[in-house]
C-alpha positions as CSV (number, residue, x, y, z in Angstrom):
1,M,84.6,-17.0,12.7
2,K,85.9,-13.4,12.4
3,T,86.6,-12.3,8.8
4,L,90.0,-10.7,8.2
5,F,89.1,-9.3,4.8
6,S,86.9,-10.0,1.7
7,I,87.8,-10.3,-2.0
8,G,85.0,-10.3,-4.5
9,G,82.5,-11.7,-2.1
10,I,85.0,-14.3,-0.8
11,H,85.5,-14.0,2.9
12,I,89.0,-14.8,4.3
13,P,88.6,-15.9,8.0
14,L,91.2,-14.6,10.5
15,F,91.8,-18.1,11.9
16,G,92.3,-19.7,8.5
17,F,94.7,-17.0,7.4
18,M,96.8,-17.3,10.5
19,I,96.9,-21.1,10.4
20,G,98.0,-20.8,6.7
21,L,100.7,-18.3,7.7
22,G,101.9,-20.5,10.5
23,I,102.2,-23.5,8.1
24,L,104.2,-21.5,5.6
25,V,106.6,-20.2,8.3
26,G,106.8,-23.6,9.8
27,F,107.8,-25.1,6.4
28,Y,110.6,-22.5,6.2
29,I,112.0,-23.4,9.5
30,L,111.6,-27.1,8.8
31,N,113.5,-26.8,5.5
32,H,116.3,-25.0,7.3
33,E,116.6,-27.8,9.9
34,V,116.3,-30.6,7.3
35,K,119.2,-29.2,5.4
36,R,121.3,-28.7,8.5
37,K,120.7,-32.3,9.6
38,G,121.2,-33.8,6.2
39,L,117.8,-35.4,6.0
40,N,115.9,-36.3,2.8
41,G,114.0,-33.2,1.8
42,D,111.4,-34.9,-0.3
43,K,110.4,-37.4,2.3
44,T,110.3,-34.9,5.2
45,A,108.2,-32.5,3.0
46,D,105.7,-35.3,2.3
47,L,105.7,-36.2,6.0
48,A,104.9,-32.6,6.9
49,I,102.0,-32.3,4.4
50,Y,100.4,-35.6,5.4
51,T,100.9,-34.9,9.1
52,I,99.2,-31.5,8.8
53,I,96.2,-33.2,7.1
54,I,96.0,-36.0,9.7
55,G,96.5,-33.4,12.4
56,F,93.5,-31.4,11.3
57,V,91.3,-34.5,11.1
58,G,92.5,-35.6,14.6
59,A,91.9,-32.1,16.0
60,R,88.4,-32.0,14.7
61,L,87.4,-35.5,15.8
62,N,88.9,-35.0,19.2
63,Y,86.9,-31.8,19.7
64,V,83.7,-33.5,18.6
65,I,84.2,-36.6,20.8
66,A,85.8,-35.1,23.9
67,F,84.5,-31.5,24.1
68,N,81.0,-31.4,22.7
69,P,79.7,-34.9,21.9
70,S,76.0,-34.4,22.7
71,Y,75.7,-31.4,20.2
72,Y,77.3,-33.4,17.4
73,I,75.2,-36.5,18.0
74,E,72.1,-34.2,17.4
75,N,73.8,-32.4,14.5
76,P,76.1,-35.0,12.8
77,L,76.4,-33.0,9.5
78,E,78.1,-30.2,11.4
79,I,81.0,-32.5,12.2
80,I,82.6,-31.5,8.9
81,M,81.7,-27.8,9.2
82,L,84.7,-26.3,10.8
83,Q,83.2,-22.9,10.7
84,K,80.6,-24.1,13.2
85,G,82.8,-25.6,15.8
86,G,86.3,-26.0,17.0
87,L,89.6,-27.9,16.8
88,S,91.5,-29.5,19.6
89,I,95.2,-28.8,19.2
90,Q,96.0,-31.7,21.6
91,G,93.9,-34.1,19.5
92,G,95.7,-32.9,16.4
93,L,99.1,-33.4,18.1
94,I,98.3,-36.9,19.2
95,A,97.0,-37.9,15.8
96,G,100.0,-36.3,14.0
97,V,102.6,-38.0,16.3
98,L,101.0,-41.4,15.9
99,F,100.9,-41.0,12.1
100,A,104.5,-39.7,12.0
101,L,105.7,-42.7,14.0
102,W,104.2,-45.0,11.4
103,Y,105.4,-42.9,8.4
104,V,109.1,-42.6,9.4
105,K,109.3,-46.4,10.0
106,R,107.7,-47.1,6.6
107,K,110.0,-44.6,4.8
108,N,113.1,-45.5,6.8
109,L,113.6,-42.0,8.1
110,P,115.7,-41.6,11.2
111,L,113.1,-41.1,13.9
112,G,115.0,-38.9,16.4
113,K,116.7,-36.7,13.9
114,T,113.4,-36.2,12.0
115,A,111.5,-35.4,15.1
116,D,114.1,-32.8,16.2
117,A,113.9,-31.1,12.8
118,F,110.2,-30.8,13.1
119,A,110.0,-29.6,16.7
120,P,110.9,-25.8,16.2
121,A,108.8,-25.6,13.1
122,I,105.7,-27.1,14.8
123,I,105.8,-24.8,17.8
124,L,106.4,-21.7,15.7
125,G,103.5,-22.6,13.5
126,Q,101.3,-23.1,16.5
127,A,102.3,-19.7,18.0
128,I,101.4,-17.9,14.8
129,G,98.1,-19.8,14.2
130,R,97.0,-19.3,17.8
131,V,96.9,-15.5,17.3
132,G,94.0,-16.0,14.9
133,C,92.0,-18.4,17.2
134,D,88.5,-17.1,17.9
135,V,88.1,-19.0,21.2
136,F,88.6,-16.5,24.0
137,G,89.2,-17.0,27.7
138,I,86.8,-16.7,30.6
139,A,85.6,-13.4,32.0
140,M,88.2,-11.5,34.0
141,S,87.5,-11.2,37.8
142,K,89.1,-7.7,37.7
143,P,89.3,-5.2,34.9
144,W,92.9,-5.8,33.9
145,F,94.1,-3.5,31.1
146,W,95.1,-6.4,28.8
147,G,91.6,-7.9,28.8
148,V,89.7,-7.9,25.5
149,Q,86.1,-6.7,25.2
150,I,83.8,-9.2,23.5
151,E,80.0,-8.8,23.4
152,G,80.1,-6.5,26.5
153,Q,82.4,-8.8,28.5
154,L,86.0,-8.3,29.5
155,L,87.7,-11.6,28.7
156,H,91.1,-13.1,29.2
157,P,93.0,-13.0,25.8
158,A,93.8,-16.7,26.1
159,Q,94.9,-16.9,22.5
160,I,97.7,-14.4,23.1
161,Y,98.7,-16.0,26.4
162,E,99.3,-19.3,24.5
163,A,100.9,-17.6,21.5
164,I,103.5,-15.8,23.7
165,L,104.3,-19.0,25.6
166,N,104.7,-20.9,22.4
167,Y,107.0,-18.2,20.9
168,L,109.2,-18.4,24.0
169,L,109.2,-22.2,23.7
170,F,110.3,-21.8,20.1
171,F,113.3,-19.7,21.2
172,I,114.2,-22.3,23.8
173,L,114.2,-25.0,21.2
174,W,116.1,-22.9,18.7
175,Q,118.7,-22.0,21.3
176,N,119.2,-25.7,22.2
177,R,118.9,-27.4,18.8
178,K,122.6,-27.8,18.3
179,Y,123.3,-29.0,21.9
180,I,121.1,-32.0,22.4
181,K,122.5,-35.2,24.0
182,Y,120.6,-37.7,21.9
183,N,118.5,-37.6,18.8
184,G,114.9,-36.9,19.6
185,Q,115.7,-34.8,22.7
186,L,114.6,-31.6,21.1
187,F,111.2,-33.1,20.3
188,I,110.9,-34.2,23.9
189,Y,111.5,-30.6,25.0
190,Y,108.7,-29.5,22.6
191,L,106.2,-32.1,23.8
192,A,106.9,-31.3,27.5
193,G,107.0,-27.5,26.9
194,F,103.8,-27.4,24.9
195,S,101.9,-29.6,27.4
196,L,103.0,-27.3,30.2
197,N,102.0,-24.2,28.2
198,R,98.6,-25.6,27.5
199,F,98.1,-26.7,31.1
200,I,98.8,-23.1,32.3
201,V,96.7,-21.4,29.7
202,E,93.8,-23.7,30.3
203,F,93.1,-22.0,33.7
204,S,91.9,-19.0,31.7
205,R,89.8,-20.9,29.3
206,S,86.3,-22.5,29.5
207,N,86.2,-26.2,28.7
208,P,84.3,-29.2,30.2
209,I,85.3,-29.5,33.9
210,V,86.4,-32.8,35.4
211,A,87.0,-31.7,39.0
212,G,87.5,-28.4,40.7
213,P,89.4,-26.1,38.3
214,I,90.7,-29.1,36.3
215,S,89.2,-29.4,32.8
216,I,89.4,-32.2,30.2
217,A,92.2,-30.2,28.5
218,H,94.2,-30.3,31.7
219,L,93.9,-34.1,31.6
220,Y,95.1,-34.2,28.0
221,S,98.1,-32.1,29.0
222,L,99.0,-34.4,31.9
223,G,98.5,-37.5,29.6
224,L,100.9,-36.0,27.1
225,L,103.5,-35.2,29.8
226,F,103.3,-38.9,30.9
227,A,103.6,-40.1,27.4
228,T,106.6,-37.7,26.9
229,V,108.5,-39.2,29.8
230,I,108.0,-42.7,28.3
231,L,109.0,-41.6,24.9
232,A,112.1,-39.8,26.3
233,I,113.3,-43.0,28.0
234,W,112.8,-45.0,24.9
235,L,114.5,-42.5,22.6
236,K,117.5,-42.1,25.0
237,R,118.0,-45.8,25.1
238,K,117.7,-46.1,21.4
239,S,120.2,-43.3,20.8
240,D,122.8,-44.3,23.4
241,C,125.3,-45.5,20.8
242,L,125.0,-42.7,18.3
243,S,128.1,-40.6,17.7
244,D,126.8,-38.0,15.2
245,I,125.7,-35.4,17.8
246,D,128.1,-32.5,18.4
247,N,128.1,-31.2,21.9
248,S,131.8,-30.1,21.9
249,R,131.1,-26.4,21.4
250,N,130.2,-24.1,24.2
251,K,126.6,-23.0,24.0
252,V,126.2,-19.5,22.4
253,F,123.3,-17.3,23.1
254,E,121.6,-16.6,19.8
255,K,121.0,-12.8,20.2
256,R,119.5,-12.4,16.7
257,A,117.0,-15.2,17.3
258,F,116.0,-13.7,20.6
259,I,115.4,-10.2,19.0
260,N,113.3,-11.8,16.3
261,I,111.1,-13.6,18.8
262,I,110.6,-10.4,20.8
263,A,109.7,-8.7,17.6
264,A,107.3,-11.5,16.7
265,I,105.6,-11.4,20.1
266,T,105.2,-7.6,19.8
267,A,103.8,-7.7,16.3
268,S,101.5,-10.6,17.1
269,T,100.1,-8.9,20.2
270,A,99.6,-5.6,18.5
271,F,97.9,-7.3,15.6
272,Y,95.7,-9.3,18.0
273,Y,94.4,-6.2,19.8
274,F,94.0,-4.3,16.6
275,I,91.8,-7.0,15.0
276,H,89.7,-7.4,18.1
277,S,89.2,-3.6,18.7
278,R,87.4,-3.2,15.3
């Protein structure tokens, strides 16, 4: 892993730092939405912390099982060594959602409302964290100017592709958070949007191939999209009788949020190229 900086012999990895930053910003957004929706702050904070932990475990186990099983069968001790492997964001998402479904039922939290409060926070955290990822894309077929030089090869900056798409998805969620038609709809937008983002970016990455250009990560994205459709149907039926959703106001374009996202994309892209030019 690339080291961002060192303090007294302690090395701070770029990926870990950006994930930490993404979590902090995500908590800020989550707290904003929890207050706006009138949810229980303590319960949602606990849910967020536990889900992050479960998500990391799920992301690691999914990477080990689906992406490189033979290596970890031969080197089982490295399963817990995150610095010598990777994480599967799709595996983390699946594990996190399954845990959250159990937790909200156990703690009597409103499922749809809680999921909607989490959706913008999750995708913004993912966008920030992805900037620090050290898994680059495949070699470019042409020397496009935005390519990144790694060990003598010009590679697709797959991390920044996904980060930009996730930032844009955050804006879409933020713009629509007050205009949903049923509780849970915003989370459905998140699941569908992220799955589509990951499907697109995967064409520039190198993962185990299933058939033609389709990789195992493509199949995960398609599986998530299918599950999203089923979840959307269930949530919509469950929320048909709710009357606490306000759609009476005309939708207003949030100019300030758009400017902030453009600034975030610009800053993240500049930081990414600066770090990888050293």
